[in-house]
N, C-alpha and C positions, 0 to 999 in steps of 0.2 A: 460510580462508574462515569466516565466522561465520553463525549461523542465527537466524531469528526466526519469529514467527507474525503472520499478517495477519487482521484481522477487519473484516467488513462488518455483522456481526449479521444474517445472512440469516434470513428467517422466512416460508417459503411458507405460504399459507393452506391450511387443510384442503380437500381436493378437493371435498367435498360440502357446504361451508358458504360463507356470504357473508363471514364475517370470522373472526378467530382465537378460540381459547378464551381465557377471562379471564386465565389465568396464563401464557400462551405467552411473552409478552415478558419477564416476570420470569424464566422458565426459561432463555431464551438468555443473558440478562445473567449470571445465576449460573453457567451452564455456562462462559461465557468466563472468569470469574474463577477458577473451579476449574481450567480447562485451563492458564491462565497461571501459576497458582501451582505446579502440577506442573512445567511447563516451566522455570520459574525454579529449582526444586530440582535438576533434571536438568542444568542448565547452558546452556539456550537463552540467547541473548545479547540478543534484541530482541523487542518486540511493537509492531506498527504497527496503529493503528486509524484508520478513515476518519472523515471528517465528511460526511454526506449528509443531505439533507432531502427529504421527501415521496416517496421512492422506495420505496413499499411493497413488501414481500416481498424485494426485492433488498437493501435496507439499512435497518435500524432504528437505525443508529448516528448519531443527530443530536446527541448531547452527549458526544463522546469525552473531553472534559476531565473529566467526572464519572467515566467508566469508568477512565480512567488514574489519577485521583486515588484511586479505590478500590484499584487495583492497586498504587499506591505503598505501601499498607499491607499488602498481601498478598504482596508480593515483596521480595526483598532485593538482587538483583544485576542483574536484567534491565532493559535500557534501555527506556524508555517513549516510544514514538514516535507523534507525530501524523502520520498517513499519509492525509490531510493536514488542516491547517487551511485552510478556504476563505478566501482572502486579499483579494479585492476588497471595498471598504468596504461594499458593499450587503449582504453576508453578515455581516460582523463588523467593527466599527470597529477600526482598527489598534491603538489604545490598549488596547482591551479584550482583544484577543488577546495583546498584550505582557504585560498584567497576569496573565492565566490561565497563560501559559507560565512566567512568573517564579514564580508561586505553586506550580505543579506541580513546578518544579525544586526549590523549597524543600521541599516535601512529600516528595519522592523522594530527597532527599540528593544532588541533581545528576545525575539519570539521564534527562533529557529529550532526545529527538531531535525537532527542530522541523521537521516537514514542512509544505510550503506548496503551494498550487495554486489552480485557478480553477473547476473543474467545466465541463462543457459540456452537461449535460442541460437540456432546456427546462423540466422541472418545477422545477428549482432556480433556473435563471436568471430564469425568468418569475415565480416565487414571490417573489423578492427584487428584482425589477426591475433586474437587472444586464444591461447592454448587451453582447450577445455579441461585437460588433465591437471593443469596447474592453476586454474583460476581461483580456487579457494585459498591456496597459499598466497597468491597475488593479493587477494582481498585483505588477508590478515596482515601482511607486511605493510600494505598501503595505509590501512586504517590506523594501525599502531603509530605510524610516522606522521600521519595527518593530525592526529590528536597532539602530538608533540609540536608540530608546526604552529598550531593555534595557541599553544600555551608557552612555548619557549621563546625567549627574546635575548639573543637571536636563536633561531633553530640551529642545533648543533651540527647538522649535516648527517649524511647517511650513505653507506656503501652496502647495498643489499643484493639479493638474488635477482630482483626484477627491476629495480631502478637505483641510480646513484644520484646524489645531490650534495654539492658543497655547503658549507655553513652560510646561511642567509637569514635575514630577518623577514619572515613572511608576514606581510601586512595587507589590509588592516586586521588587527586581532578582533575577535568577536567580543561583544559586550558580556556575554555569559562566561563565567570563569569556572574551571579552566578552559572549557569549550562547551558548545551546545550539547544537549543529551544525545547520546549515540544509540542508534537502533540497527538491527539487521533484518533483511527479508527472510522469513521463515515459512517455507511451504511444508516442512516436515517437522515432526516432533523432535527429531535428533537435533535440528538446527536451533530449536528453542532451548534445548539443554546446553548447546554450545554457547548461546547467548548468555545464559545464566553464568557459566563458568568464566566468561569473559567480562561479565558485569555490564551487559548492554541490553537494551529493550528488544523484545521480539515482535516484529510486525508479522502477524500470522496471516499469511496469504492463502491458507488452506480452507477458509470458511468453516472453521472448527465449530462443533456443536457445543452446547453448555456442558455436557458430560465430559467431553474432551478437555474443555477449558478448565474444569474443576481439577482434573488429574494433572494437567500441565502446570497450572498455577501452584499447586502443592509442591511438585517436584522442582519447578523453577526456583522458587524461594528457598527450598532446602539446599539446592546447589549454590545459590547466592551466599547462604550462610556458611556452607561447609567446604566448598571447592572453588570459590571465586578467585581468579587472578586477573585483575582488570587490564583490558587492552588499552583503555584510555587513562586519563589522569583523574577521572571521577567515574562512579558507576551510575547507570540509569536503570534501576530495577523496575521493569514495566512490561506488561503484555497487552498487545492489541490484536483484534481479530476483525476480519472483513465480513460484511453481510450485504447482500443485495437489498435495496431500499426503495420503497414507493408507498407513501401514505395517500389515502383517498377517503372520501365519505363512506364508501362501502368496500368490503373485501372484493367483491366482484369487479368494481371499478378500478381498484388498485391492480388486480391481476390483469385486467384488460389494458390498462395504461403501461404495464410493465412487460407485456408479452414479448416484444422484440428486443428486450434488453439483456437479462440474464442468459438466455439461450445463446445469443450471438456472442456475448462476452465469453462464455465457456467454449463455444465452437471455434472462435478465432484464436483464442489462447491455445487451445488444444492443437490447432492447425500449425502454428508457428513453433510450438515446443515439442511437437511429435517428430521423432527421428525418421518417420516414414514419409512425412509430408513437408516439414519445415525446410530441409535442405534443398528440396526441389521446387520451392516457391520461385515463380517467374516475376521479378520486380517490375511493377508498372503494368502488368498484363492480367493478373488474376483479379476476379471480382469475387471476394469472399462472401459478401452479402447475398449475391445471386446464388452462389453454391449452397449457402445456408438455407435460403428460401426453397431451393429445389429438393431439400430433404423431405421425406414423407412427413406430413403434419403430425402423425403419431410420434415420430422420433423427436421432432421439435417440441412437442408437448410434454413428452417424458411421462414418467410414472410417479413422480413426486418423491417426497422424503419426509423428514421429520415433521415439517409443518405443511405438507402438501406440495404439489409440483408445478413447475413452469417449463421444464424441459430437461432432457438428458442427452442432448445432441452430441456434446463433446465426449462423453463417456462412450456412447455407442460408436462414434466415429473413430475414436482413438483405440479402443480395444479391438475393433474389427480390423483396424489397419496394422496393429503391432502384434496381435495374438499373444500379448503378455498378460500376466496376472494384474489385477488392479491394485496399484500401490497408493501411498498416501497422496501423491500429486494427482493421480487420476481421480481419486475420491474428491479431492478439492475441486477438480474441474466439474465433476458431476454436481457437487453442491452449488457451485457458482451458477449452474443452469436452473437450480431449483428455486422455488418460492422462498424458502428460508423464513427467518423469523421477523423480517422487517418489511414485508409487503402485505398491506392490509389496512384496516381502520386503525385509528390511534389506540383504541382498546386492545386490538390484536397485537400491535407492535409493543405496547406497554407491557403486556404479560410476557411476551417472548423475551423482551430485553431484561425483564426482572430475573429470568433464569440465569442470564450471563452475570448480572449484578450479584446474585446469590453465589455464583462460583468465584467471586472476587476478581473478575476481569477488570483491568484498569481502563481500557479504551475500546469502545465499539466504533469501527470506522465503516461508514455507509458508502456503498457503491450506487450512486444515483444516476450518474451520467453514463449510459452504456447503450449500445445498439441504436435503435431508432426512436428511443424515448423522446418525448417532446419537452422542450425547454419549459413551457408554461406548466406542464404536469409536475416537473421536478421542482419548480419554484413553489407550487402549492404544497407539494409533499414536505419540502423543508419547512414551509410556514406552519403546516398542521402539526408536525412533530415539535417544532420549536415552541409553539404556543401551548400545546395541550399535553405533551409528554415530558419534554426536557426539564421543566422547572422542578418536578418532584424528584428527579434523579439528582439534580444539583443540591436540593435540600438534604438529601441523604449521604452526599459524598464525604462529609466529614467523618462519618462512621467507617467508611472505607479507608480513609487516611489513618485513622487510629489502628485499623487492622494492619495496615502496611507498617506502621511504626513498630508494632509487635513483631512482625516478620523480620524486620531489619535491626532489631535491638541488639546492641553489642558489636555491630560491624565497625571495623576501624577505618574503612574506606570513606572518602568524601562522597556524598550523594549529590548529583546534579540531575534532578528529575522534575518535570512539570506536573506530575501526578498529585 
């Protein structure tokens, strides 16, 4: 199993102010660069960064291509993942995305992971006038054509339902041939299975448990073998899962350092993606951190889960607001607020991660930067894991690669994967 870091560039507002201090955004940008540079030196395999727009406090990562370009010069080995590029043409013209991905692949020496997706927040959809009912079809059309743009010379052109483009040579072409490995954001099991049928990696944003991973891995690779019709020019058979992350000398200290992270991550995500609250957001006026801190402490603390709890604020908030049954996405929000398997001592995290390794997960992606967590605590957490846990997983990874070879034996499609 390989390991990576995941970034939203979260930036809660000061509780007693209407806006941020002047240097706050600069600070979190530089913190991310420092954290990833350290992780690269310690042997972390990936970094994935989101693309979000207008989601104040929850995510200030609106230009991931610039952050990843900076990291291409600050790191040497770590794979640089778009987690994800928003693919409907209303957000990004497909040719512009293909150009940026190709340029980043050149800058990084061929280290790009090309994540794709749609988003479902009203702030983003409404801001770019993307039709919610058509966004999945927009994603599929755009991704299929972008893969061609990166591999055809010249691109043959296209007249589609959502965009038209004459024949042009889209340059620069990426180093990786025919294109960088393709992923899709997957908050539901259904999307993971769609990823298998299309021959692309699944970025599991539902904070899946080891048991769920075991079932999804089995069915994902079965569909790769039996029903795959690639959307790109090569397949990327891979599954990744997110987990909240904080290592410390004791479990108690890890929980203390992490307290304002997972709960706020979950609360703010639930706020923007909740049909009862997201559409009514007042840009530039709402203080999400203040609202989160005004919740009863018992709600922020939560009741725990598989490995013990840090908070269930998003679940309580969302279910109360919508009065709907808990679905997969809501369960993911709840888990995002919980302690999970990667908050504790190195021994605790090692044993928890071994469960995912036993389920044949390809990549575990840690959410380290969230809420009001301190930069120095995150740096120590990365250092502890990188020195005391990561090496033994690296030593065993060849066994996982052999397992993958068995799953993919007999496939006629070209494979372009960094696993």
